[in-house]
N, C-alpha and C positions, 0 to 999 in steps of 0.2 A: 503494499500500500504505500510506503514512503517513496518507493522508486516511482510510482505513478504519479503521485501527487508533485514530486520535485521536477518530474517533464511536464507535466502539465502546467505547471507555473512558470516554468522555463520558457515554453513555447507558446503560451498564451492559447492554447487549444487542448480538446478533451478527446477527441475522436480518433481512437488508435488503428482505426482500418478494421476492425472486427477484434475477436478475442481468441483466434485460434493459436495464437502464439504462446498463451498462457501454460498450455502442456509442456512445451520445451523449456519455458522459463522456469516452471517448477521442477523440472528434471536437473537443470542445470543447479539450482539453489539446492534442490537435496542433494544432490553430488557433492557441491563444495563442502557442506555440514556432516556428510557421511564419510568421504574419501580421504580426506586430508586435513591436516591441522591448519584451521582456518586463521592464519595470522593476520596482523592489521594490513601489513603489505597486499596481501593477495585478496583481502577483502575489499579494500580499496580500489585496487585494479578492477575487479569484475563489478563494484558499484559504478564504477564510471563507463565501464564497456557496456553494462546493461542499461544505465541511463543514457548513454549516447544511442543506443539501438531503439528505444523507446521515443525520443526527440525526433529520430529519423521518420518512425512510422508515423508520429502526429504531422510531421511537418509535409512527408511525401503525400498522406490522406489529403490534406488541406491544398497541396498545390494539385493535385489531380481533379478535386472539386471544382478549383478554379480555371483549369486547363483540360479539359475531358479528353482535348485532342490529343495529349499524350498517348492516350491507350490505344489511339489509330496508328501508331507508328508500327511498321512491319519489320519483326526480326527474322531477316529471311536467311535458310541455311547457315546457321553458327556453327562453328566449329568448336568441339569439345575434345580437348585432351585429358584423359583418365588412364589411371593405371595405379597400380602399388606405389606408394609413398618411396621415393629414392629411387626411381627407375626412368629417370631423365626429364619427367613431365615440364620440370621449370625451365631447362635448356631449351628444350623443342618450344614452350610456348613464347620464350624470348625471342626467339630466331622467327616465329611465324610474326610475332607481333611488331617486327621489323618492316615488314610489307606496309608501304604507304596506303595500301586498300584496306587495311584492317584497322579494325577498332577493337580495344584490349581495356580491359579494367584495370586500371592504375591505383597503386598502393594510396595515392592521396585522395583519391575519389571515395574509397570504400573504406578508411580507417577512421572516420569522423564523421561531421556533417554530409551526408549524400547528396542534398539537394544543390543543383549547380547554382551560380548566382545570377541573378535575371541577366547581367548585362554581359555575361561571358560570351566571348566571340572565339573562334578558332585561332590560335597563337598568342591570346591574351594570357599574361601571367596569371595563376590561379592562387590566392593566398593562402589555400590550404597546405600547398607544396611547401613550403618553409617549414611550416608547424609539423607536416610528417616528416621530414627530412631530418629536423633538430631532432625529434622524438627518437628516430631509428638510430641516428649517431649516438645519440645519448645511452641508448641500449648497449650497442657495442663497445661502448668506452666503459659500460661496466662489465659485459662479460664479450672480451674479444674473441672467446673461443667459438661464440654463436655464429662469428662472421662466417667462420669454416664451414658450419653446418648450413646456414641458411643465408648467405650474403648476397647471391643473385635475386633470392625473394624479397630480400628487404631494401629496396631504395625506391625512395620517396617516387620518383616516376617510373619506377618499374611495373613488372606483371605482378597484379595480385590474383591469388585464387579467389573464383566467384562463389566459393561456399560463405565469402563474406556477404554477398548480397541472401542468400539462404539463412544468414545470422538473424534476420528480420522475424523468423520465424523460430530462432533461436535451435536452429538445425545447423550445426558447425562442429566439426570433429576435432579442429585444431584446439578448442580448450582444453578436451579430454587429454590430446597428446601433447599439450604444453604444460598441464600442471598435474597430471595423473588423475584427473576426474573419471575414473574407471566406468561407473554408472551413466553417467551423462554420454561419454561415447557408445555405450552399449544400448542406450535408449536410442541414439542416432541412427545406430546401425540397423534398428529394428522398427524404426517409425516409417509410415506412409508419408514420402516426401513429397506428394502432390502440392500441398498448400505452400511448401518452401518454394517450389520451383514455379509456382505462380505468381509470388513475390519477386523470386529471381527475374522473372521476365519482366514484370512490373517496372522495376529500377532499371533495367536494361533501356526499357523504351524511354524512360525518364532520361538516362544519361545519353542517348542517342538523338534525343529530341533536341538538345544543344549542340551536340558535337557528333552528327553523323558521319558514317563513313561507308564502305561497301558491304562489309561482312565482320561479323564477331568473330575474335578468337578466344577461347576460354579454356580454364584449365582447374582441376580439383581432383585427387584421388577419391574423395569422398563419392563422385559421381559413380563409382561402382556399385554403391549401396542402392543408388537410385535411377538406373538407367532406364527402367520401366516407365518410371513418371516423367523423367526426362523427355523421353521420346512421345509421351502423352502431350507434355506442353508444347515441346518443338519437334513436329512430326519430320519435318527436313533437316534435322541436326545431322551433321557429318561428325562423326566419332575416330578420333585416334586414340587407339591403344598401345600404350607403352608397356614392355616386357623384361623382367629381369630375373636372373636366378632368385627365386625368394629367399632363400638363406641370405645371400648378399643383402637384400633388401632388407630384412628383418635386422640384421646386424646393424645396418647402418640406422634403420628407424628406431629402433629402441636405444641405442646410443644416443640420438635425436632427442627423444623423448626423457631419458634420464636427464641429459644436460639441461634442457629446457625447465624440466619439473625442480631439480637443484635449484636453478636460477630464480624461478618463480615463488617456490613454496620454502626454500630452505634446506629441504631434505628430500632424500629420494630413496624409494624401495625397489631397487633393481629387479630381485626375483617375482616382484608382483608384477611389474611391467612384462616381463618375459614370459609371465603367464597369461596376460591379457592381450598384447598387442599383436602377437601372431593369429590368435584364434579370432580376434575381430577383422583382420583383414582377409583371413582365409574365407570368413563368411561372405564378405562382400565380393570377392572373386567367385566364388561359386555362384552369386547372383549373376553378377556381369557376364560371366560366360555363357549362361543360358539365356541371356538378352542378345549377346553378342551374334548368334547364329542365325538370329531373325533380322539382323540389320543388313538393307541391301548393299552388294558388294562396291559400287562407288559411293556409298555414304561411310565407307570401313577402309580405314587402313591401320595396319598394326608395324608396331617399330620396336625393334631388340635393344637393349641398352648397351650392349659391346658395339653393335654397328652404329649408335649415337656417339659412343665415346671415340671411336676410331674416324668416323667422317659425318660430322654433325651438318655440315653444308649439302652432302650427298644424301644424308637421309631427309631433311628439309626440300630437296628437289624431288625425291620419292615421294612424300607427301602430297605434293601440288600434283604429280604426275596421277596418283592414284585416286585422289580427288576430283581430278578433271577440271583444275584451277590452273589458268596461266600464271607465270611467275613474271612479275613485271623485273626488267632490267635494275630498276632501283631497287629493289628488294635483294636481289642477288649481291647487289654491292653492299647494302647495308649489312645483310649478313656477314659476308667477308670480311668488311671491316671490324665488325663487332667480334666475332671470333678471333681476329688477330689482337685487338685490343684489350682482350678481356679472356686469357688463359684461365684454366681451372684453377690455377695456383694464385690467381690474384685476390680470391675471397678465403685465402686460408685453406688449411688441411683438416680433413677428417677421416681418421683412420681407427679402425678398432676390428676386434676379431672375435669370433662366436665364443673362443675360450675366455678373453677379457671378460664377457659379459655372462659366463656360465649358460650360454646357450647349447643345447643338445642337438646337433648338427643332423642327427639322424631323426630324432622325433620330427625336426621341421622339415627334412626333406620327405618322409612319409605324411605330413599332414598335408602338404603342398603337391604330392605327387598327382592328383586329379588336373593342378593345373599345368606342372612341367610337361605332362604326358598330352595333355590339349593342344598346348603350343609349342612343342617341340623345343624346350629349353633343356639342354644338358645340363646334368648336375651331378 
């Protein structure tokens, strides 16, 4: 009640655009109070995060009432990149976002107030950019090791995961992976994401209304859990599925969750993460593989992490060819320049092993055998 009252007073409005988000909010609050020791720092962060989402819902609902034409915006053939976390989704997203004909979700657009300024024009500096840049640089100053894990993801003007839009229904797996909020992560993995994708589309229409382009290129591993609902809302969506040896992806992912949890909560239970994290993503993959078989061939392309690591530009060319998209010469040049100027080492290193985390390699190989057999990954 306090969070709702504060949002209402701050925005001067009371219509949150329905109450469907309450289930996710209650699941998040329950997880905060049951899964971790809720210290003042974590509580303050989530109060701010929840408050911003509630304010965004108020502002978006009011803006759409005043400008109903926003909902007439056509989101045509958007591209969605998904796959296991740590399977190359971020670098591929960054490369495709360099295409001058693409529109992508930027971190500064989705980390705070989401409504664009009324006078915002293409090329006009957005005042949200500097605030986001300062916040992210402050984060890395406090925890420089996180830059090696997430450096490419956390640039103010860089590509943001579009689960940030689904967060307006409190469907966001990054909170559980960032603070070991296991029960909320499980709730996200089991929930019907239809309403979250409807809000996702509504916000894309809003963002496109002011700054349009030819097509959207979007990314989130969380889409593994909701591909059916995604395709219901975006029936002409094009899907890029990234693949990696699941043991490698789990080792990297568990290390990432442990590092972020240590930073955000001050303590970490690695055995609990090892028990929770692989089971969660195996469920997502099982669901996604079933849906993948029903996607039309020219709306689907599959990428292997080892190929992306060896030849990222060649993989980008493959994506354009298989999705039947022309690659503009400017896009080619931008990608090549970016790859030259941004070697992997620029963002720091992130190396660990299954033994470091006491992960049973044999158990995970058996857990994910359904996946490695289906997509021909040698393990």
